[in-house]
Backbone as numpy.savetxt, mean C-alpha at the origin, in Angstrom:
# Nx Ny Nz CAx CAy CAz Cx Cy Cz
-1.12 -21.64 1.10 -0.35 -21.40 -0.38 0.47 -20.77 -0.45
1.15 -19.69 0.00 2.68 -19.84 0.07 2.85 -18.82 -0.71
4.09 -18.01 -0.51 4.94 -16.98 -0.94 5.23 -17.56 -2.62
5.83 -18.75 -3.11 6.30 -19.07 -4.37 4.83 -19.28 -5.14
3.43 -19.76 -4.29 2.40 -19.74 -5.53 2.18 -18.58 -6.04
2.09 -17.43 -4.79 1.33 -15.97 -5.52 2.34 -15.77 -6.23
3.84 -15.41 -5.91 4.49 -15.04 -7.39 4.37 -14.98 -8.52
3.97 -17.05 -8.48 3.84 -17.36 -9.77 1.78 -16.73 -10.27
1.39 -17.07 -9.40 -0.04 -15.87 -10.23 0.14 -14.61 -10.34
0.90 -14.02 -9.98 1.34 -12.57 -9.58 1.87 -12.23 -11.36
2.64 -13.23 -11.91 2.94 -13.12 -13.16 2.24 -13.56 -14.51
1.46 -14.85 -13.97 0.27 -15.20 -15.16 -0.16 -13.70 -15.39
-1.23 -13.24 -13.93 -1.49 -12.07 -14.65 -1.13 -11.06 -15.31
-0.19 -10.62 -14.84 0.81 -9.71 -15.52 0.94 -9.86 -16.95
1.06 -11.21 -17.57 1.08 -11.98 -18.87 0.16 -11.63 -19.31
-0.95 -12.02 -18.78 -2.73 -12.17 -19.43 -2.98 -10.76 -19.81
-2.29 -10.00 -18.49 -2.45 -8.07 -18.95 -1.60 -7.84 -19.86
-0.58 -8.56 -20.97 -0.09 -7.86 -21.30 1.17 -7.31 -20.80
1.40 -7.16 -19.62 2.44 -5.79 -18.83 3.58 -7.13 -18.27
4.24 -6.12 -17.75 6.06 -7.17 -17.68 6.32 -7.53 -15.94
6.10 -8.25 -15.56 6.04 -9.07 -15.06 6.75 -7.79 -13.89
7.63 -6.97 -13.85 8.53 -5.93 -12.55 7.40 -5.17 -12.41
6.35 -4.68 -14.17 5.48 -3.50 -13.18 4.29 -3.63 -12.19
4.92 -4.94 -11.74 3.55 -5.11 -10.25 4.60 -5.45 -9.34
4.50 -4.85 -8.24 5.18 -5.31 -6.58 4.45 -5.66 -5.73
4.62 -6.88 -5.51 4.22 -7.68 -4.11 4.39 -7.17 -3.01
3.52 -6.92 -2.24 3.81 -6.01 -0.67 2.89 -7.44 0.01
4.21 -7.55 1.00 3.63 -8.77 1.55 3.13 -8.30 3.15
1.66 -8.42 3.13 0.92 -7.98 4.61 1.30 -8.77 6.00
1.98 -8.14 6.17 2.73 -8.80 7.77 2.25 -8.47 8.76
1.07 -7.60 8.92 0.61 -7.04 9.94 -0.01 -8.53 11.24
0.01 -8.32 12.60 -0.19 -9.80 12.80 0.45 -10.88 12.93
1.29 -10.69 12.31 2.30 -12.17 11.76 3.00 -12.48 13.19
3.26 -14.04 13.27 4.02 -14.12 14.12 5.56 -13.99 13.42
6.75 -13.29 14.40 7.51 -13.02 13.48 8.56 -14.66 13.04
7.83 -15.95 13.00 8.66 -16.86 12.54 8.10 -17.08 11.48
6.98 -16.55 11.31 6.25 -16.38 9.66 6.54 -15.58 8.72
7.10 -14.27 9.30 7.57 -13.35 9.08 9.27 -13.78 8.19
9.95 -14.26 9.46 11.55 -14.51 8.90 11.55 -15.77 7.60
10.60 -16.36 7.50 10.20 -17.95 6.49 10.36 -17.07 5.54
9.52 -15.95 5.43 9.36 -15.55 4.25 10.85 -14.34 3.42
10.95 -13.93 4.48 12.49 -13.61 4.18 13.66 -14.57 3.73
13.38 -15.17 4.53 14.38 -15.97 3.73 14.30 -16.69 2.69
13.12 -16.89 2.09 12.35 -17.39 0.87 12.89 -15.96 -0.06
13.63 -14.59 0.33 14.08 -13.68 -0.50 13.17 -12.72 -0.58
12.16 -12.43 -0.22 11.01 -11.54 -0.51 11.69 -10.55 0.78
11.15 -8.91 0.26 11.94 -8.07 0.57 10.92 -6.71 1.33
9.59 -7.31 0.41 8.66 -5.70 0.57 7.67 -6.22 1.31
7.21 -5.69 2.57 6.13 -5.85 3.52 5.30 -4.39 3.64
3.52 -5.20 4.22 3.16 -4.33 4.45 2.74 -4.26 6.12
2.72 -3.14 6.54 2.14 -3.13 8.44 0.79 -1.97 8.06
0.22 -2.45 8.92 -0.92 -1.86 9.46 -0.95 -0.35 10.47
-0.06 -0.59 11.44 0.09 -0.07 12.51 1.58 0.63 12.62
1.71 1.60 13.17 3.42 2.07 12.98 4.05 1.65 14.23
2.82 1.41 15.44 3.38 0.61 16.27 4.01 -0.65 16.38
2.94 -1.34 15.91 3.74 -2.66 15.15 4.83 -3.03 14.59
4.90 -1.93 13.46 5.89 -1.96 13.05 7.68 -1.76 13.69
7.58 -0.59 14.55 8.57 -0.05 15.16 8.99 -1.42 16.44
8.47 -2.36 16.66 8.61 -2.97 17.54 8.91 -4.48 17.17
8.61 -4.38 15.36 8.95 -5.96 14.66 10.05 -5.66 14.10
10.62 -4.35 13.15 11.71 -4.75 12.13 12.83 -4.40 12.08
12.71 -3.27 13.58 14.54 -3.02 13.64 15.62 -4.12 13.83
14.55 -5.14 14.70 15.50 -6.34 14.35 15.84 -7.22 13.30
14.70 -7.60 12.43 14.90 -8.25 10.81 15.54 -7.24 10.35
15.79 -6.12 10.33 16.78 -5.18 9.48 18.31 -5.54 9.55
18.42 -5.47 10.93 19.52 -5.96 11.48 20.22 -7.46 10.85
19.55 -8.09 10.17 19.74 -9.49 10.12 19.39 -9.78 8.57
18.65 -8.74 7.80 18.70 -8.89 6.38 18.88 -7.68 5.63
19.00 -7.05 4.73 19.43 -6.24 3.65 18.13 -6.06 2.74
18.02 -4.93 2.52 17.13 -4.30 1.34 15.87 -4.53 1.83
15.45 -4.31 2.85 13.63 -4.56 3.49 13.30 -3.32 3.27
11.86 -3.64 2.38 11.06 -1.82 2.53 9.78 -2.20 2.86
9.54 -1.40 3.67 8.18 -1.18 4.27 7.23 -0.35 3.75
5.83 -0.80 3.39 5.25 0.15 3.63 3.89 0.16 4.07
3.41 1.09 4.84 2.63 0.97 5.63 0.92 1.50 4.95
0.42 0.55 5.30 -1.09 0.41 3.95 -2.40 0.35 5.33
-2.25 0.98 6.34 -3.34 1.13 7.48 -3.46 2.70 7.86
-4.70 3.08 8.50 -4.64 4.08 8.91 -3.37 5.32 9.66
-3.44 6.59 9.30 -1.64 6.78 10.02 -2.21 7.82 10.43
-2.12 8.10 12.29 -2.48 9.89 12.82 -1.44 10.04 12.76
-1.84 11.55 12.91 -0.66 12.32 12.50 0.35 12.53 13.22
0.03 11.90 15.03 0.90 12.25 15.83 2.10 11.10 15.89
1.69 10.77 14.95 2.61 9.23 14.39 3.16 9.28 12.82
3.33 10.52 12.48 3.52 10.64 10.86 5.25 10.45 11.27
5.73 11.15 12.32 7.18 11.27 12.50 7.64 10.23 12.25
7.05 9.72 13.76 7.63 8.07 13.60 7.56 7.53 12.12
6.63 7.08 11.25 6.07 6.46 10.58 7.43 6.92 9.46
7.05 8.14 9.06 8.46 8.95 8.40 10.05 8.11 7.94
10.32 7.78 9.72 11.63 7.10 9.13 11.84 5.41 9.59
10.33 5.41 9.31 10.49 3.60 9.34 9.81 3.08 8.13
9.02 4.04 7.06 8.04 3.33 6.03 8.98 3.88 4.68
9.15 3.17 3.57 9.62 3.45 2.69 7.92 4.16 1.48
7.18 3.87 2.17 6.21 4.24 1.47 4.97 4.26 2.47
3.82 5.46 1.89 2.74 5.12 3.23 1.77 5.64 2.07
0.70 4.01 1.94 -0.41 3.77 1.13 -1.41 5.02 1.37
-1.38 5.77 2.83 -2.68 5.97 3.24 -2.91 7.61 3.47
-2.26 8.27 2.90 -2.88 9.37 2.94 -4.11 10.32 2.54
-4.79 10.46 3.29 -6.25 10.80 3.65 -7.32 11.69 3.76
-6.36 13.03 4.02 -6.84 13.99 4.63 -6.05 15.37 4.57
-6.21 16.12 4.49 -5.59 17.49 4.61 -4.63 17.40 5.33
-5.26 17.55 7.03 -4.15 17.78 7.82 -2.90 16.81 7.89
-3.16 15.50 7.67 -2.18 14.26 7.73 -1.28 15.27 6.33
-2.25 15.84 5.21 -0.66 16.27 4.06 -0.02 16.76 4.88
-0.32 18.24 5.21 0.04 19.29 6.01 0.97 19.02 6.99
0.81 17.95 7.77 1.72 17.57 8.63 3.42 16.62 7.74
2.68 15.98 7.14 3.49 15.09 6.07 4.50 16.20 5.24
3.65 16.97 5.00 4.75 17.94 4.05 5.60 18.93 5.06
5.69 19.38 6.34 6.24 20.10 7.20 7.32 18.89 7.63
7.32 17.58 7.65 8.32 16.90 8.40 9.28 16.55 6.95
8.13 16.68 5.72 9.58 16.17 4.59 10.52 17.25 4.60
10.07 18.47 4.43 10.81 19.45 4.57 11.78 20.11 5.52
11.51 19.46 6.57 12.38 19.33 8.16 13.28 18.41 7.63
13.39 17.35 7.47 13.62 16.09 6.93 14.64 16.03 5.86
14.18 16.73 4.82 14.62 17.18 3.05 14.39 15.24 2.58
13.48 14.75 2.74 13.10 13.39 2.48 11.75 13.14 2.75
11.12 11.98 1.80 10.01 11.68 2.30 9.55 9.96 1.79
8.95 9.43 2.16 8.32 8.23 1.61 7.68 8.92 0.41
7.29 7.67 -0.54 6.75 7.38 -1.29 5.15 7.55 -0.80
4.47 8.94 -1.83 3.13 8.61 -1.25 1.92 8.17 -1.69
1.02 7.22 -1.32 -0.68 7.12 -2.04 -1.55 7.98 -1.17
-2.37 8.18 -2.33 -3.16 8.92 -1.77 -4.56 7.87 -0.96
-5.12 7.34 -0.29 -6.53 6.72 -0.19 -7.84 7.36 -0.33
-8.20 6.48 -1.58 -9.47 7.44 -1.93 -10.70 6.08 -1.46
-11.47 6.62 -0.83 -12.87 5.73 -0.56 -14.03 5.88 -1.74
-13.44 4.75 -2.62 -14.13 4.32 -3.87 -15.48 3.81 -3.24
-16.23 3.46 -2.20 -17.52 2.78 -2.03 -17.57 4.09 -1.41
-17.66 4.91 -1.15 -17.95 6.09 0.04 -18.48 5.38 0.82
-18.15 4.95 1.74 -18.51 4.30 3.12 -18.11 5.14 4.25
-19.31 5.33 4.86 -18.94 6.73 5.92 -17.87 5.93 7.21
-17.93 4.57 7.24 -16.76 4.05 8.58 -15.46 3.94 7.82
-15.27 3.91 6.69 -14.13 3.52 5.98 -13.32 5.31 5.63
-12.31 5.34 5.85 -11.24 6.16 5.72 -10.73 6.56 4.06
-10.66 7.70 3.97 -10.41 7.78 2.37 -11.01 8.78 2.20
-10.44 9.99 0.80 -10.87 11.32 0.51 -12.29 10.16 -0.97
-13.26 10.79 -0.88 -14.08 10.87 -1.62 -13.90 10.77 -3.08
-14.19 10.60 -3.87 -14.23 10.02 -5.49 -13.84 11.73 -5.81
-15.43 12.42 -5.58 -15.48 13.63 -6.18 -14.09 14.67 -5.72
-13.82 14.50 -4.76 -12.76 15.75 -4.03 -11.32 15.07 -4.24
-10.96 13.86 -4.68 -9.87 13.20 -5.63 -9.06 14.02 -6.14
-9.68 15.30 -7.14 -8.85 15.70 -8.07 -8.20 16.99 -7.17
-9.11 17.50 -6.25 -8.38 18.79 -5.41 -7.72 18.55 -4.61
-7.92 17.03 -3.81 -6.89 17.07 -2.82 -5.49 16.37 -3.74
-5.04 15.81 -4.77 -4.04 15.83 -5.81 -3.52 16.98 -5.66
-4.47 17.86 -5.99 -3.56 18.99 -6.54 -3.40 19.68 -4.98
-3.76 19.61 -4.19 -3.08 20.29 -2.81 -2.19 19.60 -2.28
-1.82 18.42 -2.15 -0.89 17.47 -2.15 0.36 18.07 -3.02
0.43 17.97 -4.47 1.52 18.73 -5.12 1.62 20.05 -4.64
1.05 20.92 -4.49 1.09 22.07 -4.23 1.99 22.69 -2.68
1.87 21.57 -2.32 2.88 21.10 -0.78 4.21 20.41 -1.20
4.36 19.96 -3.06 5.72 19.20 -3.00 5.59 17.88 -2.21
4.89 17.07 -1.76 4.48 16.13 -1.83 5.02 14.83 -3.03
5.64 13.51 -2.65 6.11 13.03 -3.64 4.68 11.91 -3.78
4.16 12.11 -4.46 2.43 11.42 -4.86 2.71 10.69 -5.87
3.11 9.38 -5.14 3.28 8.22 -6.27 1.74 7.91 -6.79
0.79 7.78 -6.44 -0.68 7.33 -6.82 -1.74 7.18 -5.94
-2.63 6.26 -6.05 -3.74 5.93 -5.20 -4.25 4.78 -5.21
-4.62 4.47 -3.99 -5.02 3.29 -3.30 -6.38 3.36 -2.94
-7.01 2.23 -3.12 -8.64 2.18 -2.83 -8.51 0.56 -1.93
-9.48 0.29 -0.88 -9.87 -1.38 -0.70 -11.51 -0.86 -0.64
-11.99 -1.72 -1.87 -13.59 -1.74 -2.47 -14.03 -2.47 -0.95
-15.49 -1.92 -0.89 -16.79 -2.41 -0.16 -16.24 -4.42 -0.30
-16.36 -4.90 0.63 -16.45 -6.15 0.02 -17.58 -6.67 0.25
-18.51 -6.56 0.09 -20.08 -6.52 -0.73 -20.28 -6.74 -2.17
-19.00 -5.60 -3.00 -19.34 -5.26 -4.45 -18.22 -5.87 -4.90
-18.54 -6.01 -6.61 -17.71 -6.11 -7.49 -16.39 -5.43 -7.39
-14.97 -6.22 -6.66 -14.02 -4.83 -7.07 -13.18 -4.35 -8.37
-13.93 -5.16 -9.30 -13.43 -4.50 -10.51 -13.63 -3.40 -10.83
-14.95 -3.46 -10.49 -15.83 -1.59 -10.90 -14.78 -0.40 -10.08
-14.29 -1.12 -8.55 -13.69 0.24 -7.87 -12.40 0.08 -8.61
-12.12 -1.14 -9.10 -10.05 -1.07 -9.13 -10.09 0.27 -10.73
-11.42 0.12 -11.70 -11.58 0.92 -12.73 -11.49 2.27 -12.09
-12.50 2.36 -11.63 -12.68 3.59 -10.95 -11.23 4.34 -10.44
-10.53 3.70 -9.78 -9.24 4.05 -9.20 -8.87 4.81 -10.64
-8.37 3.67 -11.58 -7.38 4.19 -12.36 -7.76 4.68 -12.96
-8.50 4.98 -13.45 -9.57 6.55 -14.67 -9.02 7.77 -13.42
-9.67 7.80 -12.05 -8.97 8.71 -11.30 -7.73 8.74 -11.23
-6.89 8.23 -11.52 -5.17 8.11 -11.60 -4.74 8.69 -13.01
-5.31 7.80 -13.98 -4.49 8.23 -15.30 -4.95 9.68 -15.72
-6.50 10.50 -15.17 -6.66 11.80 -15.02 -5.94 12.71 -14.35
-5.26 11.93 -13.64 -4.03 13.32 -12.71 -2.66 13.04 -12.80
-2.35 11.62 -14.01 -0.95 11.87 -14.35 -0.58 11.30 -13.32
-1.14 10.16 -12.82 -0.60 8.99 -11.59 -0.18 7.67 -11.70
0.89 7.39 -12.03 0.90 5.81 -12.25 0.87 4.97 -11.33
0.97 4.94 -9.91 0.95 4.36 -9.16 -0.53 3.49 -8.44
-0.93 2.05 -8.74 -2.08 1.89 -8.71 -1.94 1.13 -7.34
-2.18 0.94 -6.20 -2.26 0.42 -5.14 -3.49 -0.32 -4.57
-4.19 -1.60 -5.06 -5.26 -2.05 -5.28 -5.00 -3.91 -5.23
-5.98 -4.59 -4.74 -6.04 -5.58 -4.86 -5.01 -6.28 -4.13
-5.96 -7.47 -3.15 -5.16 -8.06 -1.75 -5.49 -9.78 -2.21
-5.55 -10.46 -1.07 -5.11 -12.05 -1.48 -6.55 -12.59 -2.14
-8.00 -11.87 -1.70 -9.05 -12.46 -3.08 -8.89 -11.88 -4.59
-8.51 -10.90 -4.96 -8.45 -10.05 -5.54 -7.62 -9.56 -6.59
-6.30 -10.03 -5.93 -5.34 -9.32 -6.49 -5.32 -9.50 -8.44
-5.38 -10.59 -8.78 -5.39 -10.75 -10.23 -6.23 -9.82 -11.40
-7.48 -9.63 -10.48 -8.60 -8.29 -10.56 -7.92 -6.97 -11.33
-7.22 -6.91 -10.16 -6.29 -5.58 -9.73 -5.26 -5.41 -10.90
-5.10 -6.40 -11.00 -3.49 -6.89 -12.23 -4.04 -6.35 -13.59
-4.92 -6.70 -13.72 -5.78 -6.59 -15.03 -6.25 -5.55 -15.47
-6.43 -4.53 -14.46 -6.63 -3.23 -14.26 -5.86 -1.98 -14.05
-4.10 -2.46 -14.02 -3.46 -2.12 -13.67 -2.68 -1.56 -12.69
-3.28 -2.06 -11.59 -2.40 -2.38 -10.77 -0.79 -2.41 -10.36
-0.41 -1.18 -9.48 1.23 -1.51 -9.55 1.78 -1.99 -8.58
0.67 -1.97 -7.41 0.88 -2.60 -6.52 0.32 -3.45 -5.47
0.50 -5.11 -5.14 -1.25 -5.60 -4.61 -0.76 -5.68 -3.73
-1.09 -5.95 -2.15 -1.28 -6.09 -0.99 -2.13 -7.42 -0.51
-0.80 -8.70 -0.79 -1.79 -9.68 -0.33 -0.70 -10.29 0.88
-1.64 -10.79 2.01 -1.32 -11.54 3.38 -1.41 -12.99 3.76
-2.29 -12.42 4.22 -3.18 -14.69 4.31 -2.86 -15.25 3.50
-3.02 -15.10 2.30 -2.24 -16.55 1.01 -0.86 -16.46 0.86
-0.23 -15.21 1.16 1.11 -15.95 1.83 1.54 -16.28 2.95
1.03 -16.14 4.24 1.70 -16.46 5.51 0.37 -17.16 5.95
-0.52 -17.20 5.59 -1.49 -17.92 6.06 -2.61 -17.07 7.02
-3.84 -17.90 7.58 -4.75 -16.92 8.33 -4.03 -16.03 9.62
-4.44 -15.34 10.13 -3.99 -14.36 11.26 -4.84 -14.94 12.32
-4.08 -15.02 13.04 -4.31 -15.09 14.68 -4.64 -13.82 15.09
-5.80 -13.06 15.38 -5.67 -12.12 16.38 -5.78 -12.36 17.89
-5.81 -13.54 18.45 -5.68 -13.82 19.80 -7.57 -13.23 20.29
C-alpha cells in the first residue's frame, strides 16, 4: 500500500471526523523491518517511527539519525525497567507505561536527567491476562500516581483484543482519557486506524500497510 496511500487515508479520516489533519500523528512502525524499507520511507519525508524493542532501536537508528534530520522515535512495545535509562536516551515518546515500578523508575531517571520523553499509559482495555497494561478500573489511580511523580503523561494507549470490535475499546479509552483531562490517544493500527481516528485518536501506529508484511525469519 505504501506511505502515500496511508497518509491520504489518514487525511480523509480526519476530514470525515471533522478534525484538523494535523491533529493525528502517523507513527510508521518499523520494528523488524529491513533497513532498506525504512530508508525508503525516510526518503519519502516521513520522520516519526515506532519500535517495539529498545535493543533493536539502539542498533538501527543512530546511523539513520546521522543521515536524516528530525527523526522522532516512539517506543510502542513493553519496557523493562532495566532498559529504561537506555530508552529515555533513544525515544521521544514511550507508549507503554504499564505499572507503578516502571513509573517510579522513569520518574527517578527524569529527575536525574532533567528531561523525560512524552509518556502514554498503556491500558489493557480487554482485561486480557496475557497482555500488558493497567486494568480499566485502576487507570484513574495510576494516572494520579504518575502525575504525583511529575511524569509528563500525554495520554493513554491501548491494543484491542484481536477478536473483538476495536471501536468499543477505542471509545472506552477516549472516555477514560477525557475523565482524566488527557488529550493524547494512542490507538489504531493498520487494520483499524480509521475507526480510531473517528473516535479521537491523536497517534495511530501503522506498520505493515506502509512497509509491507514483516519477515520474522
